[in-house]
Backbone bond lengths (Angstrom), bond angles and torsions (degrees), N, CA, C in turn:
res aa  C-N    CA-C-N  psi(-1)  N-CA   C-N-CA  omega(-1)  CA-C   N-CA-C  phi
1 M - - - 1.451 - - 1.525 108.91 -
2 V 1.348 116.49 126.10 1.460 120.72 -179.32 1.523 108.36 -128.54
3 D 1.328 116.86 114.13 1.465 122.04 177.49 1.519 107.91 -154.58
4 D 1.323 117.00 132.02 1.459 119.61 -174.36 1.519 113.66 -82.22
5 H 1.334 118.64 -7.72 1.463 121.23 177.27 1.530 109.34 -97.57
6 E 1.321 116.13 116.99 1.467 120.50 -173.84 1.523 112.41 -60.27
7 I 1.340 117.10 -40.87 1.462 119.85 -178.90 1.522 110.73 -64.46
8 V 1.337 116.11 -45.00 1.467 120.32 178.91 1.516 110.37 -64.13
9 R 1.321 115.77 -44.24 1.467 120.74 -178.90 1.525 111.01 -61.27
10 S 1.328 116.24 -46.19 1.462 120.26 179.83 1.521 111.16 -64.63
11 G 1.335 115.90 -39.00 1.456 119.82 179.25 1.519 112.40 -64.88
12 L 1.328 116.34 -41.21 1.460 120.27 178.59 1.523 111.22 -67.10
13 V 1.323 116.49 -40.11 1.464 119.64 178.25 1.524 109.74 -61.13
14 A 1.335 116.52 -44.37 1.462 120.59 179.84 1.524 110.53 -63.61
15 L 1.328 115.86 -41.38 1.457 120.70 -179.70 1.524 111.10 -63.97
16 L 1.313 116.35 -47.61 1.463 120.43 -177.96 1.526 111.57 -68.74
17 S 1.318 116.25 -32.20 1.463 119.96 -179.29 1.523 112.33 -67.12
18 E 1.343 116.50 -20.16 1.459 120.14 178.18 1.525 112.12 -75.54
19 H 1.328 116.05 -15.61 1.463 121.02 -179.99 1.521 108.16 -87.64
20 Q 1.311 117.22 116.53 1.462 120.75 -171.29 1.525 113.73 -64.79
21 E 1.332 117.80 -19.91 1.465 119.65 -179.47 1.525 112.83 -90.39
22 L 1.340 116.60 -2.93 1.458 120.51 -176.36 1.522 111.33 -117.70
23 Q 1.321 115.30 145.78 1.460 121.53 175.68 1.517 108.45 -138.26
24 V 1.319 117.00 124.73 1.457 121.54 178.65 1.531 108.50 -85.58
25 L 1.318 116.25 113.81 1.463 120.42 -178.09 1.522 112.14 -81.24
26 H 1.343 116.19 -40.64 1.462 120.98 -178.09 1.520 108.90 -145.63
27 A 1.312 116.72 145.14 1.457 122.96 174.15 1.520 107.36 -132.14
28 V 1.326 116.74 113.61 1.461 120.63 -174.35 1.529 110.26 -126.81
29 A 1.348 114.72 166.22 1.458 120.24 -172.38 1.523 114.22 -98.46
30 S 1.327 118.13 -12.94 1.466 118.86 -174.69 1.522 112.16 -142.49
31 A 1.320 113.87 161.49 1.459 120.34 176.69 1.522 111.08 -63.31
32 D 1.332 116.49 -39.46 1.466 120.15 -179.82 1.525 111.30 -60.22
33 E 1.346 116.51 -42.27 1.470 120.07 178.54 1.519 110.55 -63.05
34 C 1.316 116.24 -41.34 1.457 120.53 179.43 1.527 111.11 -62.28
35 L 1.323 116.70 -47.21 1.464 120.30 -178.80 1.524 111.13 -64.91
36 R 1.330 117.19 -37.15 1.471 119.63 177.91 1.529 110.87 -63.83
37 L 1.321 116.78 -41.40 1.465 120.22 177.98 1.522 111.04 -60.59
38 L 1.311 116.12 -45.18 1.470 119.88 -179.44 1.519 111.15 -64.85
39 Q 1.319 116.47 -40.93 1.459 120.31 -179.44 1.528 111.79 -69.94
40 S 1.335 116.12 -22.92 1.469 119.34 179.85 1.530 111.88 -87.95
41 G 1.338 116.59 -1.56 1.457 119.14 174.82 1.505 117.02 116.22
42 A 1.343 118.14 0.40 1.471 119.91 177.47 1.525 109.70 -62.08
43 K 1.328 116.75 139.62 1.471 120.62 -175.34 1.540 111.17 -131.43
44 P 1.325 116.62 71.06 1.471 118.75 176.54 1.519 110.68 -74.88
45 D 1.327 116.62 161.38 1.459 121.17 174.29 1.521 111.18 -84.06
46 L 1.340 116.19 -17.80 1.460 121.35 -175.26 1.520 109.25 -161.18
47 V 1.326 115.99 144.04 1.460 121.69 171.51 1.521 108.01 -113.47
48 V 1.337 115.89 126.59 1.467 121.45 174.29 1.523 106.40 -107.91
49 A 1.338 116.31 119.93 1.465 120.13 -174.63 1.520 111.40 -128.66
50 D 1.323 115.72 136.80 1.461 120.65 174.08 1.531 108.46 -67.65
51 L 1.321 116.42 150.16 1.464 120.49 178.28 1.523 110.90 -67.98
52 I 1.325 117.05 -46.40 1.461 121.62 -177.46 1.523 108.99 -102.64
53 L 1.325 115.66 119.58 1.464 120.47 -174.15 1.522 112.81 -120.95
54 G 1.314 117.47 30.72 1.463 119.64 178.65 1.519 111.05 67.41
55 K 1.308 116.61 -134.64 1.465 120.48 179.99 1.530 110.05 -73.16
56 G 1.315 115.44 151.04 1.459 119.79 178.69 1.518 112.33 90.72
57 L 1.324 115.74 -159.21 1.451 121.89 -176.63 1.522 111.50 -66.54
58 D 1.337 116.03 145.30 1.460 119.35 172.94 1.526 109.26 -90.09
59 G 1.338 116.75 -177.79 1.461 120.21 -175.48 1.513 114.10 -63.65
60 I 1.332 117.34 -33.49 1.466 120.46 179.17 1.522 110.30 -73.16
61 Q 1.330 116.45 -42.18 1.464 119.40 176.57 1.523 110.97 -65.48
62 L 1.323 116.27 -36.93 1.466 120.11 176.05 1.521 110.39 -62.43
63 T 1.315 116.93 -41.97 1.464 120.58 177.62 1.521 110.65 -55.57
64 K 1.315 116.48 -46.04 1.473 120.52 179.08 1.528 111.01 -61.61
65 G 1.337 116.02 -41.13 1.460 119.64 179.23 1.519 112.38 -65.60
66 I 1.328 116.50 -40.14 1.463 120.83 177.65 1.521 110.36 -63.81
67 K 1.317 116.75 -40.69 1.458 120.84 -177.26 1.523 112.39 -69.16
68 V 1.324 117.06 -27.37 1.469 119.88 172.90 1.523 109.20 -66.86
69 H 1.319 115.95 -41.18 1.476 121.17 -179.89 1.525 111.47 -71.26
70 D 1.334 116.14 -46.26 1.463 121.09 -176.60 1.529 109.54 -150.64
71 P 1.343 118.19 95.55 1.465 121.34 -177.65 1.523 113.83 -60.44
72 S 1.321 118.15 -20.08 1.460 120.76 -176.14 1.535 113.36 -89.14
73 L 1.336 117.40 -9.02 1.466 120.41 -177.52 1.532 109.66 -80.74
74 P 1.339 118.51 116.70 1.465 119.86 -178.94 1.523 112.20 -72.99
75 V 1.323 114.57 144.40 1.462 122.17 179.21 1.519 108.31 -126.94
76 L 1.318 116.18 131.34 1.454 122.22 177.91 1.521 107.33 -113.54
77 V 1.334 117.02 124.10 1.464 121.09 179.70 1.523 109.04 -93.94
78 L 1.320 115.61 125.93 1.466 123.09 -178.76 1.523 107.58 -111.59
79 S 1.346 117.15 131.64 1.455 117.77 -173.02 1.520 113.56 -155.12
80 G 1.319 114.34 155.49 1.453 120.75 171.39 1.513 111.09 -97.15
81 R 1.328 117.11 -3.16 1.465 122.22 -179.83 1.529 110.17 -85.95
82 D 1.316 115.32 147.85 1.458 122.96 -175.44 1.533 111.34 -53.71
83 E 1.322 116.50 125.11 1.462 120.18 -179.67 1.516 112.04 -63.38
84 A 1.325 117.52 -25.91 1.459 120.42 179.14 1.521 111.49 -61.77
85 L 1.337 116.50 -25.13 1.461 121.00 -178.63 1.527 112.76 -92.47
86 F 1.332 117.77 -28.38 1.463 119.29 -169.83 1.531 116.07 -125.03
87 A 1.321 118.58 -18.49 1.467 119.57 -174.52 1.521 112.08 -61.01
88 E 1.314 117.44 -44.09 1.471 119.64 -178.79 1.517 111.10 -63.78
89 R 1.327 116.93 -40.74 1.468 120.15 178.23 1.523 110.91 -62.46
90 A 1.328 116.49 -39.43 1.463 120.12 179.85 1.524 111.18 -65.31
91 I 1.312 117.05 -45.39 1.465 121.16 -179.81 1.525 110.41 -65.40
92 D 1.324 116.39 -41.54 1.462 120.33 178.99 1.529 110.94 -62.18
93 A 1.321 116.92 -29.74 1.474 121.55 178.62 1.520 112.18 -78.27
94 G 1.343 116.59 -8.82 1.462 120.01 178.86 1.512 114.53 110.98
95 A 1.345 117.64 1.56 1.459 119.95 179.44 1.523 110.82 -65.95
96 S 1.322 115.43 151.21 1.468 121.20 179.33 1.520 111.92 -93.35
97 G 1.321 116.94 8.24 1.452 119.10 176.29 1.502 112.55 163.35
98 Y 1.324 114.03 167.74 1.461 122.49 -179.76 1.517 106.55 -138.79
99 V 1.316 117.17 116.97 1.460 121.67 -175.38 1.519 109.79 -118.69
100 M 1.323 116.31 126.56 1.454 121.05 176.27 1.527 109.70 -73.85
101 K 1.325 116.89 142.49 1.462 121.34 -177.96 1.524 112.92 -68.41
102 D 1.333 116.90 -17.84 1.461 118.34 178.76 1.525 113.08 -91.00
103 E 1.345 117.03 6.27 1.463 120.61 175.29 1.530 109.57 -70.53
104 A 1.310 115.54 159.05 1.466 120.12 175.09 1.528 109.19 -65.16
105 V 1.329 115.39 151.26 1.460 120.80 -179.21 1.529 111.07 -55.56
106 E 1.320 117.03 -38.26 1.465 120.72 -179.30 1.524 111.09 -60.42
107 R 1.334 116.58 -32.83 1.468 119.52 178.18 1.525 111.07 -65.35
108 L 1.333 116.45 -39.30 1.458 120.04 178.21 1.518 110.25 -63.35
109 F 1.342 117.33 -44.78 1.451 119.92 177.99 1.529 110.97 -62.77
110 D 1.321 117.14 -41.09 1.467 121.02 177.80 1.526 110.52 -60.61
111 A 1.328 115.55 -43.62 1.463 120.09 -179.15 1.523 111.34 -64.54
112 M 1.324 116.87 -40.91 1.462 120.80 179.09 1.517 111.06 -64.22
113 Q 1.315 116.90 -44.09 1.456 120.53 179.59 1.534 111.20 -64.75
114 A 1.346 116.06 -39.66 1.464 119.82 178.00 1.525 110.64 -63.63
115 A 1.335 116.45 -43.78 1.462 120.23 -179.04 1.525 111.67 -63.97
116 I 1.323 116.71 -43.69 1.467 120.51 179.33 1.521 110.85 -62.83
117 A 1.341 116.52 -32.04 1.465 121.17 179.23 1.529 112.84 -80.95
118 G 1.336 116.39 -0.84 1.461 119.71 176.87 1.514 115.02 94.68
119 H 1.337 116.67 10.71 1.458 120.46 -178.08 1.527 111.61 -103.73
120 I 1.341 115.20 175.69 1.456 122.17 178.33 1.520 108.71 -109.43
121 W 1.346 115.98 136.76 1.464 119.37 176.20 1.517 110.03 -120.36
122 V 1.326 115.92 123.27 1.462 123.06 166.24 1.518 105.90 -137.96
123 S 1.304 117.59 166.00 1.455 120.18 179.75 1.526 109.50 -63.10
124 P 1.330 117.85 154.21 1.474 120.09 178.11 1.526 112.14 -54.33
125 A 1.328 117.48 -39.33 1.464 120.13 -179.59 1.524 111.11 -65.27
126 M 1.337 116.92 -39.58 1.462 120.38 179.93 1.521 110.95 -70.94
127 R 1.320 116.64 -37.83 1.467 119.98 177.62 1.524 110.46 -61.58
128 E 1.335 116.15 -42.59 1.464 119.61 179.99 1.527 111.21 -67.62
129 R 1.319 115.90 -33.93 1.467 119.67 178.40 1.528 110.93 -67.38
130 L 1.331 116.50 -44.95 1.465 120.18 -178.60 1.521 112.77 -76.24
131 L 1.333 116.09 -31.74 1.463 120.36 -177.94 1.532 108.89 -136.54
132 P 1.332 117.67 79.43 1.464 120.36 178.91 1.524 110.99 -55.96
133 P 1.331 117.81 140.24 1.472 121.29 -178.29 1.518 113.51 -51.59
134 S 1.329 117.76 -36.58 1.471 120.22 -179.03 1.529 111.19 -64.90
135 L 1.344 116.76 -38.88 1.464 120.31 178.53 1.529 110.74 -70.21
136 A 1.325 116.25 -39.85 1.464 119.72 179.12 1.523 110.12 -62.96
137 E 1.318 117.05 -42.93 1.461 121.35 179.95 1.526 110.62 -63.41
138 Q 1.305 116.37 -41.56 1.462 120.60 178.61 1.522 110.99 -64.01
139 A 1.344 116.00 -43.47 1.464 120.01 -178.48 1.521 111.89 -65.87
140 R 1.340 117.41 -31.98 1.468 120.60 -179.91 1.524 111.88 -63.42
141 S 1.300 117.08 -23.27 1.472 120.46 -178.10 1.527 112.54 -86.99
142 V 1.320 116.84 -2.84 1.467 120.88 -176.07 1.526 109.60 -96.41
143 P 1.335 117.82 120.01 1.476 119.42 177.45 1.526 110.98 -71.30
144 I 1.324 115.79 145.91 1.464 121.23 179.31 1.522 108.48 -108.80
145 G 1.318 115.90 125.21 1.462 121.18 -176.65 1.520 113.34 -69.42
146 E 1.322 115.01 162.08 1.465 121.47 179.88 1.521 112.49 -60.38
147 D 1.333 116.72 -30.06 1.458 120.16 -176.99 1.531 112.90 -65.89
148 L 1.328 116.59 -19.22 1.459 120.54 -179.15 1.530 112.87 -108.21
149 Q 1.318 117.02 0.78 1.457 119.99 -174.76 1.524 113.23 -65.47
150 G 1.326 117.49 -32.92 1.468 119.87 179.24 1.520 111.66 -61.91
151 V 1.325 115.63 -45.64 1.461 121.02 178.33 1.530 110.15 -65.12
152 V 1.336 116.71 -42.27 1.463 121.28 179.84 1.526 110.62 -59.71
153 E 1.324 117.45 -45.48 1.461 121.02 -178.64 1.526 111.42 -63.24
154 E 1.333 116.88 -39.92 1.463 119.78 178.56 1.525 110.85 -65.84
155 L 1.325 117.43 -43.17 1.460 120.39 179.48 1.521 111.06 -64.18
156 R 1.321 117.12 -40.68 1.467 120.22 178.51 1.525 111.76 -66.52
157 S 1.303 116.99 -28.85 1.469 120.15 -178.83 1.523 112.26 -76.91
158 G 1.347 116.49 -9.75 1.459 120.26 -178.26 1.516 113.77 104.29
159 N 1.332 117.41 -1.20 1.461 122.54 177.61 1.530 107.26 -85.95
160 R 1.367 117.18 95.63 1.454 120.18 -169.37 1.524 113.81 -117.76
161 T 1.315 118.38 26.13 1.456 119.96 173.55 1.519 109.02 -118.16
162 L 1.322 115.93 149.53 1.462 119.88 -179.35 1.524 110.76 -60.70
163 L 1.337 116.10 -40.60 1.463 119.90 179.99 1.525 110.96 -64.99
164 G 1.322 116.15 -43.55 1.459 120.00 179.93 1.518 112.43 -62.80
165 I 1.329 116.73 -43.06 1.468 120.56 179.25 1.523 110.03 -67.11
166 A 1.331 116.28 -40.95 1.468 120.02 179.14 1.521 111.04 -60.28
167 R 1.330 116.73 -41.96 1.466 119.99 178.13 1.527 110.80 -64.53
168 A 1.335 116.12 -44.49 1.470 120.28 -176.27 1.521 111.63 -65.57
169 L 1.330 116.52 -39.07 1.473 120.75 -176.19 1.524 112.47 -94.86
170 Q 1.336 116.04 -2.48 1.470 121.95 -178.89 1.530 110.63 55.32
171 R 1.310 113.99 50.58 1.464 121.40 176.27 1.522 108.09 -126.89
172 S 1.319 115.84 171.20 1.460 119.02 177.93 1.529 110.09 -77.88
173 R 1.311 115.43 155.33 1.467 120.20 177.97 1.527 110.05 -60.03
174 H 1.320 116.89 -37.91 1.465 121.29 -179.89 1.531 111.12 -62.83
175 E 1.330 116.76 -42.49 1.468 120.23 178.41 1.525 111.29 -62.66
176 V 1.328 115.45 -43.48 1.467 119.76 -179.55 1.524 110.48 -65.29
177 E 1.323 116.70 -42.86 1.464 119.92 179.08 1.527 110.87 -59.04
178 S 1.326 115.75 -40.95 1.466 120.56 178.51 1.529 111.14 -64.65
179 E 1.337 117.35 -41.09 1.461 120.91 -179.25 1.531 111.70 -68.84
180 V 1.322 116.77 -40.54 1.465 120.22 178.55 1.525 109.92 -63.55
181 E 1.318 116.57 -41.82 1.460 119.92 178.67 1.526 111.05 -67.47
182 S 1.323 117.00 -38.16 1.474 120.25 176.52 1.523 111.01 -62.79
183 L 1.327 115.93 -40.71 1.458 120.82 178.52 1.525 110.91 -64.52
184 R 1.324 116.59 -43.43 1.468 120.36 179.13 1.527 110.69 -61.03
185 R 1.323 116.43 -45.65 1.474 119.93 -179.78 1.524 110.59 -66.98
186 H 1.325 116.77 -39.66 1.468 121.60 -179.40 1.521 111.05 -60.25
187 L 1.326 116.32 -38.74 1.461 121.19 -179.73 1.531 112.18 -87.50
188 Q 1.329 115.97 -3.53 1.471 122.80 178.15 1.533 111.76 58.54
189 L 1.322 114.76 45.29 1.464 121.10 177.82 1.529 108.94 -102.14
190 P 1.322 117.77 146.35 1.464 121.01 -169.91 1.525 116.72 -76.61
191 S 1.321 118.23 -20.03 1.465 119.52 -175.43 1.523 110.67 -154.36
192 R 1.322 115.32 166.87 1.460 119.56 177.09 1.530 110.44 -65.34
193 A 1.335 116.70 -37.00 1.463 119.95 178.46 1.523 111.12 -62.83
194 S 1.326 117.24 -40.07 1.469 120.14 178.42 1.529 110.44 -65.85
195 L 1.325 116.84 -35.02 1.463 121.02 176.41 1.525 110.34 -64.38
196 F 1.333 116.70 -45.15 1.465 120.45 179.23 1.525 110.86 -59.81
197 L 1.330 116.23 -44.30 1.464 120.14 179.93 1.519 111.38 -66.10
198 F 1.312 117.36 -38.74 1.455 121.25 -179.88 1.522 110.67 -63.16
199 L 1.326 117.29 -47.66 1.463 119.80 -178.92 1.526 111.64 -71.90
200 D 1.320 116.82 -21.74 1.459 120.95 177.00 1.526 110.73 -69.58
201 E 1.319 116.91 -28.71 1.473 119.96 -176.46 1.517 113.30 -109.77
202 R 1.345 117.78 -14.97 1.447 121.00 -177.76 1.528 111.17 -72.02
203 P 1.331 118.75 130.64 1.475 120.24 177.69 1.519 110.96 -59.90
204 A 1.334 116.21 141.62 1.476 120.38 179.79 1.505 110.08 -72.02
């Protein structure tokens, strides 16, 4: 848990601690503290980070830093800022979801469970905005060649950063970036975030 406001941080810890399936291992105030914990050997199943963290890195920049350290560690961005402005940026950075602070508590638990399971969580309205049903239906009819299957499998597994895919496939970051862009164009999807959402829901 990463939030620079002590009252909010304490409240979230108390809230999450009431859920019998969840355990808060660490609650820190800054991105730097979070990264130091991870580098020192902390092994959480999920990081929940506020978008705005005062001085230093914000939640999206923290997500990128976490993904450099461990591409497989899911990050959920929690924010009071409009998801229309930041959700796509968070997902593009490798986050497993973007949850507004005014959502019902059950939505936060749903998002955490989805992220831990390797999926992406955004509100239904945001999902439809990033991946309109008509585009998803069109993309489902497009066959994907064997040359792109390695990238597809990594994205479906929850490995959604260029660095993470490059490490997994033992290729250069440039090669992976080219393949991801080729896949996006092949499926005629408007953005990398829409591609991530499409492969998150597309049957294997």
